[in-house]
Structures are given as C-alpha cells and as structure tokens.
N, C-alpha and C positions, 0 to 999 in steps of 0.2 A: 407325268409330263416332264420332259427333259428340258433343262435350261440351255439356251443358246449363247449365254454370256461367255466371253473369251477368258475371263478371269473373275473370281468372286467379287460381287458388288459392282461390276462394270457392265454397261450396256453392250449388246452384241453389235459393235461397229468395227469396221476394218481400219478406220483412221486412228492414228495415235491419239489425236484430240480433235475436237470440233472448233477449237479456238482459231479465229482467223486473223487475230492481231499478231504483232511481233513479240510474242511471249518469251522468245528466246533471247531477246536483246538485253534485258536487265541482268540475267545470270551471266551472259557473255561479258558485259561491262565489268561486273564484279570479278569474274575470273581474270580478266586482263589487269584490272586495277590491283587486286590483291596479289596476283602473281608477280607483277612488276615491282610492287613495294617489297615483297618478301625477297625477291632477287637482289634488289638494291641493298636492303638492310643486311642480308647475309654476306654480300661482298664487302660492305663497309666494316662490318664487325670483325672480319678476319683479315683485313688489310693491316691492322695494327699500326696505323700511321695517320698523320694529319688530323689529330683529334683535339689538340690543345694549342691555343694562341696565348703565349706567355705574356705578351705586352698588355693584353686586356683581360687575361684570366678567363678566356672563353673555353669551356669544356663541352663537347658535344654530348647530348643525352645518351647516344649509343655507347659511350665509354664511361658513363657515370654510374657508380663511383669506380674509378680506375684502381684496381686492387692487385694486379699482377706485378711481378718483378720487372716486367718489361716497361711498365708505365713510367712516364717522366715524373720525377720526384715532386715537382710543384703541382702536378695534376692529381697526385695520389692523396686526396684530402683525408682519407680514412685508412691510410697505410697500404703497404704492398706485401701481402701475406700469401699470395697464390703463386705457383711457379709460372714462369714466362713461356710455357709451351705454346706453339702457334695454334693448337686446337682449342686452347682455353681462351674464351673472350675476355677482354680486359675488364669488362663489367659483368663478370661471371656471377657475382652475388645478386644481381638484379634482373638480368635479361631472362633467365628461366622463369622467374615469377611474373614478369611482364608478359611473356609469351603465354603462360598458363592463364593469366587474367584475360587476355584477348581471345584465346582459343575457346575458353569456356563462357565468354560473354554471350548473353542471350541473342543479341543482334547478330554477332559474328557467326553463331551457330547456324542461324537461318541463312546467312550469306554464303558460307562455304558449303553447307549441306546442299544448297541449290546449285551453286556454281561449279563445285568440284565433284560432288558425289551424285548429283542429279537425283536428290532424294527429298522431295520431288523437285524438278527444275522450275516449276511454276504451278499455280493453282489450276486445277482441272486438266493437268497433264500427268499421265501415269508415271509412277516412280521408275527410276532406271534400274532397280533391283527387284529380284523375284520375291524376296522376303523383307519384311520390315519388323524390327524388334525394338525400335525406339532407343531409349538411353538406359536400358535395363541390363545390358550385357557389356562385357569387356570389348573394346576399350572405352566406349561412350559412357559407361557408368561413372567414369571419373569426371564427367561434366559437373557432377554435384559438388565438386570442390570449389566452385566459383565463389561461393560466399566467403571462403577462407582466403582465396587469392585476392579478394578485394582489400583485405587488411594489408597485404604485402604491397599492393599497388598504391595504397594511401601513403605508406612509408616511403616508397620510391618517389612519389610526388613531393614529399617533404624534402628529399635529397635534391631533386631537380630545382626546387625553390631555393635551397641553400646555394646551389651552383649559380643561379641567376643573381642572388643577392651578393655573393662573393665577387662576381664580375662587375657589379654595379659600383664597387669601391674604386674602380679605376677611372670613373667618369661615365659618360653616356655616348654611346654610338649606336649605329644600326644593329650591330650584333646584340647589344643589350635589349633593344626593342624586340628583336626576333626571339631571344631567350625568354623574355617575360610573356610574350604572346603565346609561346609554346607552353609555358608553365600554366598560364591561366586556362588554356584549352584543355590541358591534361587534367587539371583539377575539375573542370566542368564535366569532362567525360567520366572521370572516376566517381565523382559524386552523383552523376546521373544514373549510375549502375542500379539495376533492380535490387541487388542485395543491399546497397546503401539505403535505398528507400524503405526496405523491410526493416533494416536495423533501426532506422529513425523512428518509425511508427507502426511497423507491421503487427506488433503484439499488443499495442495499446487498445484498451476497451473504451476508455473515456479520454478523449483529447482535451476536454475542459480541465482535467486534473493535471495535465502535462503541457502547459502553454508553450514552453521553450521547445520541447521536442515536436510539438505540433507545428510551430513556425518553421523549424528545420525540415520537417516532413513536407510541408507545402513547398518550400524552396526546392528540395530534391525532386519532388513530383513535377514541378515546372521544368526542371532540367531533364527529367526522365522522358518527357514527351519528345525531346530532341536528341535522344540517345543515339539513334542511327546517324544523324547528321554529325554529331560530335565524334562518333567513332571514325568517320571518314576525315573530318577536319583534323583530328589529331594525327592521323597517318600523314597528312600533308604537312602539318607544322613540324612533326618530328623529322621528316625527310628534308624539309627546307632548312631547319636549324642545323642539322648535320652537314648538309651540303655547303651552307654558308661558312661554317667554321672550318670545314675541310678546305674550301677554296682559300680562306685567309691563311690557314696554316701552310698551304702549298705555295703561297705567294702569287696566286693568280690575280688578285687585286687587293687593295687596301680597304680597311674598315672605314665607313663613312662616319666620322666623329662629329658629334653635336656639341659636347662639352669635353674639354681635355682631349 
C-alpha cells in the first residue's frame, strides 16, 4: 500500500496549513520589530558621536565601556586601549558578548527562528526548509555557549550599574531616571535567563539543605516566567536610553532636572 502523504509525517493535503487564523502575524511583528531595532543599533554604534553628556555624565549603554582611542577621555572610565578605527565599535569589549547572549537566548532563538528562518513560522505550519537538523550542526551548535555568555552579560550589567551610579553624583534628572530604569530592566532580563535559573538551583537535590539558594531560585523562577516580556522591554529601554542621551548630546533639547 503506497502512502499519499506529500512529505513524511504529513497528511495528504494540498494546503500549506489548515489554520484559518492569522498565524503569520506574530512572526511578521517579530520580524519588523527585531529588524528595526538591529538597524537602529547598528547605525548608532558606528556613528561614533553623541554618546556622552559631560554636564551630567550620561553615557549611553551602546558605548559602554568606551575603550577606543576615539572616545572622549571623560567617558573612558576603563581606559582607551583599542585603536580608533571606524570599524571598531567604541564598546568593542562588551557588544560582542551582549550580541552573543541575545542571539543564544532561548526566547530569541524561538523568535528569530520563526520570523527570519521560517523554521517553523508557527505551530501546525510546515517548516520553510526541506531538512531540519536542529542545533546539532554548524553554526547552530554554538547556541550551547549561552550558559557562558550569561556570565559576560552579568558583568556588563554591573558596568551599566556603575555608569548609572556615576551619573547620579551630578544630581537627579530625567536622564538619571531613564538610566536606572534601563539598568533595572537589564538586570531583570539577565537574571530571568534559563541558565541563571539552572545555576541557582538546577543541580540541587535537596532545597531544604540550601535555603539561600532556594530563595534565589524561586526569585529567578518568578522572573523566568516573564523572560519573553523582559526580552522585548529591554530592547525598548536600551533604544530609549540611547536616543535620549544622543538627543541631549546633540543639543536637541535639555535634560529635565529635578535636583541640581
């Protein structure tokens, strides 16, 4: 008896899918949202301008830490030890690790697999590729470095916290509020990572013997439930923080000061 299925494991139907809802809308929104953010971030990183407000010591996270010879001396909190070539981002010591952390994030994998690779674009919709090998071959096998990228992301969050605290010494303005909101959201996203949850309590056999780690594990688990929302929120806070500092540095408007 011959099978009439068009491909292994699929019923013999001519339609691509029997779904009648707008299944294509979520991946389309993700494609537009991530595409717009990546475009904005790429342009800003290579502009090499309007990243530092000396009066209030505001440093955009896209340029932190500023370590190239092109950096303003006051903004180079950790020194200027990389050449000032335009192809080198001023935050070259952190941006690659942040990109690695986001690219290998469990939620972002789902997001861009569906939106950019159509693999698959939605549930009950066939994959856009003839073959599927999972994450067992090059280059996707490198997704397994996510657990190590988490440590780098945590260190970078510490640097962002330092930047916000340094700016706080000049008083309090809207820029300070934006910096602190961004830092808090970045910490929430970083700690909500699945790898962080596993580090906190994944290997424990008896929570009763490790009460402190158990409390931290429950805290991280509560954040982990909102990992997707935090992933998108931090994209928004990063872009907002950078745009606000860029606008101040360019002289488009003045910072709204609350104290001093």
